[in-house]
Structures are given as C-alpha cells and as structure tokens.
N, C-alpha and C positions, 0 to 999 in steps of 0.2 A: 717317516724315519729319515734322519739326515744321513747322507752317504758317508762311509768311513773316511774317504779321502777328504771330504769337507771338514769333518771333525779334526783330522790331523792338521789341516791347513789353518783353521782358526785357533787351534790350540797353540800353534806356533806364533800366530800373530798377536794373541791376546796377553802377551807378557807385559805390555806397557801400561794397562789401566791401573795397576796397583799404585802407581805414583804419578798419574797423569797430572801435569802442571805443578808438581811439587819438587822443589829443588833444595839447595843447601841452607843450613841454619845461618843466622847472622854472625854467629861466632866464627864460622868458616868463611872463606871468600865467596862472594855472591857468584852464583853460577848462572850465566846468561845462556840462552839458547837462541839460535838464529831462526827467524820467521821469514820464510821465503828467501830467494836469492837476491842478487844485486843487479839483475837484468830485467828487461820488460819485453813483452811481445808487442811490437809496433807495426806488424804487417810487412816487415822487411825481410831480407835474405836470411837473417838469423836474429836471435834475441839481441836487443839493443840496450844501451845504457844512456847516461847523460852526456852533455857536451864535452868533447875533448878538443883542445885548441891546437896541439902540435904533436907530431910523431917524428921520430928519427931513429936511424940505426947506429949502432956502434961502428967504428971504422972497419972492423973485420966482419960485420954483418951477423955476429953471433947473438946480439941482444937488440931488442927493440925497446924504445923509451916512449912514454906517453905523458903529456902534461895536460891535466884536466882544467876545466874552467874555474874550479875552486883553488887552483894553484898547486895541487899536489902532484907529485912526480912518481911514476911507477915504471918498472922494467920487467921484461920477460925474456927468458931464454928458450922456452919451448913454445912460445906464442899462444899459450893457453892460460898459464898461471902467472899472476902478477905479484910483484913485491914492491912495497913502498921504499923509495930511496930519498935521501936528503938532497942530493944534487947530482947533476950529470951535465956534461958539456954539450950544449945544443949547437949544432953546426951553423955557421953563418949562412944567411940566405944569399944565394947567388943573384946577380943582377938580372932583372926580367928582360928577356930578349924582345926585340921588335918583331912583330908578326904581321903577316899580310892582312889578316882580318881576325876579329874576335869571334869565338863560337857562341858566346852568350854575353848579353849586356852586363857589364860589371864584373865579369870573370877576371880572375887573377892568373897571369901566365907565369909559369915557373920552368926553370931548366934543371933537370936532375941527371941527365945523361947526354953525352955528345950526339948530336944529330936528332935528338928527340925532345920535344917540348910538351908540356901538359898545361891545361887550364882548369882552375878550380872555380866553380860557380855552384849553381844548384845541382849540376851534374859534374862528372869528371870527364875531361876530353884529352885526346892525344893527337899530336900531329907529327908526322915524319918529314914534312916538306916546308918547314918554316911558317906554318900557320895558314897555308893556302887551303888545305883540306883538313877537316877535323873528324875524328872518330869518337862518338859518345860511348864511354865505357861503362856507364852505370844506369842507362835508361831502359825501362821496360814499360810499354803502354804510357809513355809520356811522364812516368814517375821514376824517381831514383830508387833502385832496389836496396840502397844502403842509407837512405835518408839524405837530408840536405840541411843547410849548405855545407859544401866541402871546405874545410879549414886548413888542412895541411896534407902534404903528400911526401912519402918517403919511398925510395927505391933501394932494394937490398944491394949492397956492394958485391954480393955473391952471384946475383942473378938479376939482370935488368927486367925480367918479367915478373919478379916478386914485388908487388906494389902494396903499400899500406897507406890508408887514408884515414884521417881524423875528421869527424864532423859533429854535428849537434846530437848524433845518436851513437857516438862511440868510436870504436876502432874497427876497421874493416881491412881484410887482406885478400889479395888475388895472387895466385901462383901461376897464372897463365896470361899475364899481360892485360888483365881486365876483362877477360871473357866470362869469368865467374867470380863470385865474391862470397866470403864467409866472415862472420863476425868474430871478434876476439874479446867479447864483452861479458861473457857469463861469469868469469872470475875477476873481472876488473871492478874494484869497489868504487863505482861512480854513479850509483843509483840516485836520480834527482828527486828523492822523496823529501817533502817538507812537512807533511802532516800525517798523523795517524787518524784516519777518519772512523774506523771501526775495528774492534778487536774480534778475533774469531770465537764464536760460541754458537753451538747448535746450528740454526739456520742462517747465521750471519757469517759472512766471510771477512777475513782481514782485508781492510781497504786502506789505501794511502793516496795522498794527493801528490802528484809529481809535476815538476816544472816542465812546461812545454808539451806534455803528453796528456795531462789531466788525471782523472780518477782511475786507479788500477786496483785490482783485487787478486787475492791468492786463491786459486781454485782448490776445493777440498782435496786433501791427499797429495797435493803438488807442492814441492819445496824448491822449485827452480824459478822460472821467469814469472813475473807478475803479468796478469792479463788485463785487457781493457774491461771495465766494469760492464757486466751483462744487463743489469737492471737500470734503465734510464732514470728511474726515480732516485736511485742512489747518487747518480751523477748530478741530478738537479739539487738534491739535498746538500751535496758537497759544495755547490756553487752558492748556496743560500747565504753563507757568511760573507763571501766576497761581494755579493749583491748588496747586502746590508751595509757593508763598509762604504761602498760607493754612494749609496743613498744617504747615509749619515754624514759623509764628507760634504755633500752638498747642503744638507740641512744645518750642519754646525759650522760650516765655512772654514773647515780645516781638514787635513788629511787624517782620516780615522784608520788606525792600523789594527785594532782589536775590538771585537764585539762579543759579548756573552749575555745570556738572559736566563732568568729563573722566574717562572710565573709571569707576572706583569712587570717585573723589574728588569731593566736593560742597562748594562754597563757598556760604555764606549770609551776606548783609549786612543789617544792621538800620537802622531809622530813627534810632537813637541813635548810629550810627557803629561799632558792634561788628561783628566778622566771626568767624563760626564755620567750622570745617573738619571734615569727616568723610571718612575714608579707607575706609569700609566701607559705602558707598551709603546713608548716613544713619542707620545704627544707633547709632553713637556719635559724639559731637561734642566738639570742643576749641575753647575760646575763644582766638582768635589775638591776640597782642599787636600793636598798631599805633600809629604816631605820630599826634600832632595832636589835634584837638578832636573833638567829637561830631557832626560833620556827617553827614547821612544817606548811606548807601551807595546810590547811584542805579543802578549797573550793575556787574556783574562779568564779566570776560572770562577764561575758563579755556582754556588752550591745548589743543586737542583731541588733540594727539599727545604732550603732555608735561604730565601732571597737576600736577606740582610748580610750574608757572609759571602765575601768574594776575595780573590787573590789576584795580583797582577805581577807578571814577569816583565822586567824593564831592561832594555838594552842600554848602550852608552856607558858612562861612568857614574859612580855614586850608588844610591839604593837600587837593588836589583829585584827584591821581593817585597811587595806591599800587601797588607791585609786590612780589610774592613770587616767589622762585625755589626755595623749600624747603617748599612745601605749607603756607604760612601760619605757618612757624616764627617769622618776623618779616616785616614789611612795610617797604619803603623808600619814602620820599617823593620822587616824581619831578615834583613840581609846578614847581619851578625858576622860570622866567620866565613861566609860564602866567598870564594875567590872573586876578585874584582874583574869579572868578565861578563859580557852581555848574557842575560837570561833570556832564553828563547820561548820557553813554555813552562807551564806549571799545572799541577793537578793535586787533588787532596781527597782525603776521606775525613769529613768533619767529625763524625762520631768517635773516631780513633785519634783525632788530632794529628794525622799523618800528612806531611807535605812532601812532594817530589818536584824538583825543578830541573829542567834541561838548560845547560849553559854551554858556552864555548869551551869550558874546561871539563865538561862531562856531566854526569847525572848525580844529584845529591838528594839526601833524605834528611828530614828533621821532624821533630814533633813540636807542636805548639797548641795553645788554647785557641780553638776556632769557634768558640761559643761566646766569649766575653772579652772586652778590652782588657789588656794586661800588659805588663812590662815585657819587652821583646827579649826574653831569655831563651834564645834559640841557638842550638848548636847543630851545624850541618855536617853530615858524614858522606864522603864520596862512596858510591856503590858501583864502582867501575868493574870490579872483578877482572875478567879478561877482555873487556870491551876494547876495541881499537881506540887509541888516544886521539880522537877527532871531536869536533863540536857536536853536541847533542841538540837536535832541532825540535824535538817534541817528546813529551811523556804523556802516558795515558794509562789509567787503571781500567780493568775490565768492569763489567756491570756489577759484579759482586765484590769488587775491591780486593781480589786475591792475587791477580796477576798484574804485574807492572810491565808496560811496553815502552820502549824508547826507540826513536828514529835517529840514526847517526848519519852525519853528512857523508854521503857516498856509499856507506856500508849497508844501509837499509835498516830493517826492523829487528830488534832483539826483545826477548821477554824473560822475566824471572819471577819467582814468587815475591810478592811485595814484602819488603823487610818488616813493615810494621805488623804483619800477620804473625811473625815469629815472637812477638812480645806477649802473647796470650794464646791459650788454647781455644780453637773454634771447631765446631762440627759442621761438616758440609757433606752433601751427597757425593758419593764417589764417582757417579756416572757423569754428571754435568756440572759438578762443583757449585751447585746451587744450595740454598738454605731450605729447600723443600723438606717436609717431614719424612721420617723414615717409615719403614714397614717391616713386619716380621720377615726375616730372611734376607733383608737388603744389606748392601754395603754402605758404610759411612766412613769418611776420612776425618781424622783428628789432626788439624793443622796446628803446628807450633810446638810440637814436642814428641818425644819417643815414649809411647805408652807400653807399659809392661803388663798391665792387667786392667780389665774393665768389667764393671758389674752394676746391676741394679738390685740391691739387696742380695739374696742368694742366687739370683739369675746371672750367670756369667756370659759376657760377650767375648767370643774368641778374638784374639789379636792375630790377624793373618800376616801382617807385615809391619815393620816399624823402622823409621830412621830418625835422626835427630830433629828433622823438621816436619815429619808427617807419619802418621800411623793409620792403618786401615783395620777396621773391626767389622764383624758381622752382627747384625741384630738377631738374636735367637728367634727361631720360629715360634717359640713358646711365649714371646713377649706379647702382652695385652695392649691393645690400643689405648693410649693415655699419654699424659705429659709426664715423662719419666725423669728421674734425677740420676744421671749416669755418673758413677764414681770412677775416676781414672787414676791409676798409679803411674807416676813418671819419676825420672831421676831427680826432678825438682820438688817432688812431694806429691800430695794427694789433691785432686781437684774434683769438683762436682759441676757438671754442666747439664742444662735442661735439654731433653731430647723428646720432641713430640713424635708420637708413633701413631700411624693410621693403619687400617686394615690393608690398604694398598696405597702406593705412592710411586707410580711408574716414572722411570727416567731412562732415556736412551744414552748409552755410552758415546762420548765424543772424544776425539783425539786433540792434541795440542792445537791443531790448526782449525778446530771446529768441525771437522768432517766426522760424520756418524760412523759407528762400527756396524756397518750393514754389509752382508755378504750375498753373493750369488749362490743360491742353494745347490746348484748343480756343479759349478766349477770350484766353489770354495774361495773365490777371489773376493777380497775386500773391494767394494764398489768405488771407494775413494782412490784406489790405486790406478785409476784410469778406465776401469770397466764400467759399463753402464747396465742398468736394469732394462730388460726387454719385455714387451707385452707378452702375456701368457707365461712369463717366467715366474720362478719362485725366488723370493729373497728372504733372508734371515736377519733379524734385528737382535742385537745383544743389549739387554736392558737389566735393570735391577728394580727392586721395589714392588714386585707383583704378589708378595705375601705368601700365604700358606699354600702347600702343595699336597697332592694326593697320589700315592700314599704318603704319609708323613716321612720326613727325611731329617736325619740328625744335623744340627747346627755345626758348622765348622768342618764338614766332611764334603769332599768333592762329589758331585753328582755322578751317577754311574754312566758309562759310555753307552750302554744298551738300556732301552726302556726307562729313561729318566722320569722322575715324578712330574705329573702334570699340574699346572696352575689350577687352584681350586675355583677361582672366580672366572667370569667370562671376560676375555680380552678382545677389544675391538681395535681396528686400525683404520686410519684415514689417509688418503693420498689426495692432495689438493682439496681437502675437506670432504671428499667423497669416500664412503666406506668401501673397504676392500676385504676380501675373504681372508680370515685367519685360519690356517689349516692346522696349526698346533701352537701351544704355548707350554713350555716345560722348563725345568732347570737346565742350564747349559751343561752338556755332558763334560765331565772332567774338571769342572770349575766350582768354586764356592761363591755363592751370592750372585752369580750371573743367571739370568733367564734367557731363553731363546724363543723368540716369537717368529714363526714362519708365515709368510703371506703368499697368496696366489694373486699375481697381478692380472688385471683385466685384459681382455683381448684387444681393446682399443685404448691407447694412451696418447697423450700429447707429447710430442718430442721436446726434450729439454729438461730443465730443472723443475722439480716438483716438491712440494712440502709434504713431509711425512710425520705422523705422530701416532701414538697408541693411547688407549684409554681403558680404564677398568673401574667399575663401581663409581662412575662419574668423575674420576680423577684422571687428568690428562698429563701426558709426558711433555717434555720439551719438544719443540719443533725442530726437525732437521731437514736437510735437503738431499735428494737423490736425483740422479740424471737418468731420464728415460729415453728409450728408443722404441719406435713402433715394431 
C-alpha cells in the first residue's frame, strides 16, 4: 500500500502530464519554453558561461556592465540579473604602469586604484609595492578557481575590495579583495552553445555542444546549469562530425564545413559553397551543381529514410536554403522570402513537407515538396514568439517530429510544439509522445485540435482535457484489441483516425526534459528532483497502457485512493536489463488512465545512472534513466 503522504505528494506533482510537450496553436503566438539555463558546470567556484571580454562599473558603482565576445552588452544593478542594453560608455583604459617584475609571462598589468596594481594572465594578481611582490588572487592547486585567461578587471568606486573579473568563463566577483569568488553567470545570457546534439526523451538527456567546453548535458529534473556529459560515448559521437570534416577536408583539398549522411550516401559542404556527394560511403565523390554564389555551407540535413533528399543551410549572401531530391543531381533554391541573413542550420520532416531553418534573424518555418523536384513556391513564416531577438544557431526536431528545439546565441535552448503538427490531427501516446499502439484504459493525446467528443461506433472515449492545440482522451477499458477507426468531433468538423489497440502497451511517463516520473515510495519525492534511489528501497513508476484491471473499473473515473484495482496481467521490470521485483501494479490512486508500478530494489546496486523499463505480455515500455546509490 502506498503511504498516504506519498499519494498526496504525487497527486500534487502530476498536474503536468495532461499537456506534456503541448503548447499553443499556430493561430496564436508560438509559445517557447526554456530548456536548461544559460550557465554550465565547469568545475569552478560557481556555474560559468561563455567568454566575456570586458567589465566596468558605472561612475557611482551602482551598475556593472559586461561586454561578451559576441559583442552584446549587458548591465546589472543587483549583480545577479542582467538586462541587455544598446550602449554604455566604457571607461578609457589607464596607461599600464612600469613594474619591477611580471608575475606571469605575458600578463597584462593594469592600474585601477592609487597605490595598487593588478596583473591579468591565466591568474589574477595584485601588488601593493609596485610589482616587487605579487599575490595570486585566483589560484588553488595551481588552477584558477574562476577559469582563465583573465580578460578584464573592474574595481567598484564604492569599495576597493569589490573586484569583478571577466574571462573566458564569464563574470566573477569578489567582495573581500580576492580572498573568495562567486560567479555572476547564471542569469547572464552568454551560453556558448552552438549545436543541439540530442533532444530529451526517455533515457536520452538534452545535450549541446559548447565552444571551449565541449559536450554538455542537462541532468533529468534539473533546469539550471548544464553539466559535462557523463557518457564518454556521447562525447565521442559528438566529435564524430568534426573528425569527418577534418578527414574530408584533406581528401577533397578544401575546407569542409558541413557533413551529413543517410545510409551509404554522404553529403559534404565546403566553406566556398561547393557541395560534394558520395553514394558509396565516401570512397568516390561527385561535385554537385548548385545555384547562387559561394556562401559557406553551414549545415546539411540528409533525410535518414530517403538518402536522395537533402537540404543545405548557406551563410553569406544570396541563396540560403537549398534542396535536392535526386542525391545532389541538382539543387533548388528555396530561399524565397527568407530574410537575407546567413542560415546556420536546417531540419525537416519529409513526410509532412515541413522545413525549419535557423538564421541570424531568427527561426523560420515553411512547407515544400520534399519528394519531387518542383517550382520553389515556398513562403517562410517567422516563429519567434517571445524568443530573444538574437541569431539562431541550430534547429532540431525530436525523434517523433513533434517538438522543435532551437539554440539561440547566448541564450541557450528553447522548445515548442512543431508548428507543422498543428496542420492536421495526430494521435500519440500521452506518456512518452510516441506512436506506440494504445491499450484498454490508456491515455492518448490528439495533437492539432480541440476535441469535443470521441467514439468508435457506440463506444465513447472520454475527453479528459482539451485545448486548441491538444486534447487528451482515455481508451475505454471495454475496447477490444484491433485496428480501430476513431471518430473525433472538433470545432473544424469531424475526423476519423486509425487507432491500433493491443491488450497492453506500456509506456512510462516522462517530463519535458526527458526525466521519468519515478518516485521514492517512502518519501514521495520525484527522483528527478535531485533524489536518488537507494538499494533495498522501493520506487514507484507512473505509466499508462497496462490494460484491464481487476476488479473492473469504469472508464473516465479516477481510481480510488484505497485499494485501487490491480493490473490483470503480470508486469515485469528491468534495471540495467536485470529483473527486479514488482511488488504491485495498480491503477494510480486518484487519477484517470495512470497506473502505478512499485518495485523493490535489490540489496546490491551499482552506483550511478541505470536504465529502467517495464514489460507486460511481451510488450516493453520506453527506456528511462534513474540514479542509484548503494
């Protein structure tokens, strides 16, 4: 039996799954959500960010200014929250004094207060005797606690012991003359993210490629600083394209800036705008004719299921989006009304004819024929919503093509429901947003419209929640396994969609960041909230799709808080592919369409992340990740 406190806890936490990943309709402004923060964990005194070239105080010391390596200017009055500003007077640099000796080869000496001088190098130094003796203010175990190299130093006009330093890891402050340091980077939009390597889903974490730091990931349930990637294979995979570009640059005798492959077909784009195609995994190459000028090929999208279809994002001036449907035999210009700004990345869903491009003027959406050569009658629509007005560096669709992710210069990663999904109704699993079959009693989401009624003949499917962009319905417990024709009533009329139903089709609920809805059975805490599962402990998994229950329970009615009906079939669970004891599997008390599976963890577990999934009647759920402690 689940403790009453546990029930209260997850009843409070589970208000979000009804619209997991579903946002506003295209008729309304696109609603983007933030994925992670704008800072990274780099093993320094505080979370870090990207390079900052200069810092200075206002004359009265009430405001601090910072100029990033991208040329953007920010100010703060509380030294925590930053606001973008168009201009601010940067004080003239005082002449460098003559010093008796340098504390570090190549250091820059600056004067910021009478009788005291500083030197900026890999470390920050201070001297009060003209440079005869220097104190290192940032070193610990021969490393800088704030990163390096130091680019700029500002001393508050209000207090000579209030120091602020800018370096390649952001902005750092000391209130005690350099004895201790704290970062001012968590709210500074200067994340050096250039690529979205993976979108969050199930066992996969959101991963980005950052300049100067490498591959970072967002731990499940965490929305603050990005962490160094834990899986060395993921880091190796992230470097695979860079290695391929280097190898092809040597083979093709030019600078290759973009590589993409599909099956045995490989596309390679160069800094001078040329595109090569190989249909034998890179053994032989053909130079592909293309329109326009010699702008650099920034990114190539190759359709994973159809190698003859590819798209190229082009920088410079002239054509910015190119399409081929015949393996590079020729390329069509799809730039059309796209602003004349460099395109940095492109992605698409071929079956829907949906294209998304990241440019220096933001993110744009269009539809086009991605199957056959045709006239370029493309019309691009900005999908900025409330995104910051900065260059977009990358766009990526999730594996199911439902969520669109964008990386913005300095601001990090944002996500929204892909606008093309609102052009037609689609059925997806409500737990993991997959296209897996439904089961009696399970929850499914109708993406793309507000459903007022749903039925298969005389069998009614309760509509549990509905918005203009998504509706959630429950499959009746009475539904028979078959391929059903589900009739939907919406404000736009009646629609019929195919719905495969199996006796069971388990799926573990996951949040926006891909973290699973798994609880500690005793404390009631969600494990992704920073808690870890311990050996000999009990955990509870929230799932859907486990089918019929005993005794029978009415469709559309919340399960009772006491003695909820039990799942009729045998449910198994696996932790790192090893079976673990399932102590119970019931409807989740107080909820509709949710099931609760409780596990008893073994006495001996390996510390760290572990893969978890459940199975019933030979059907397996999505894989998720939990963190274990002995």
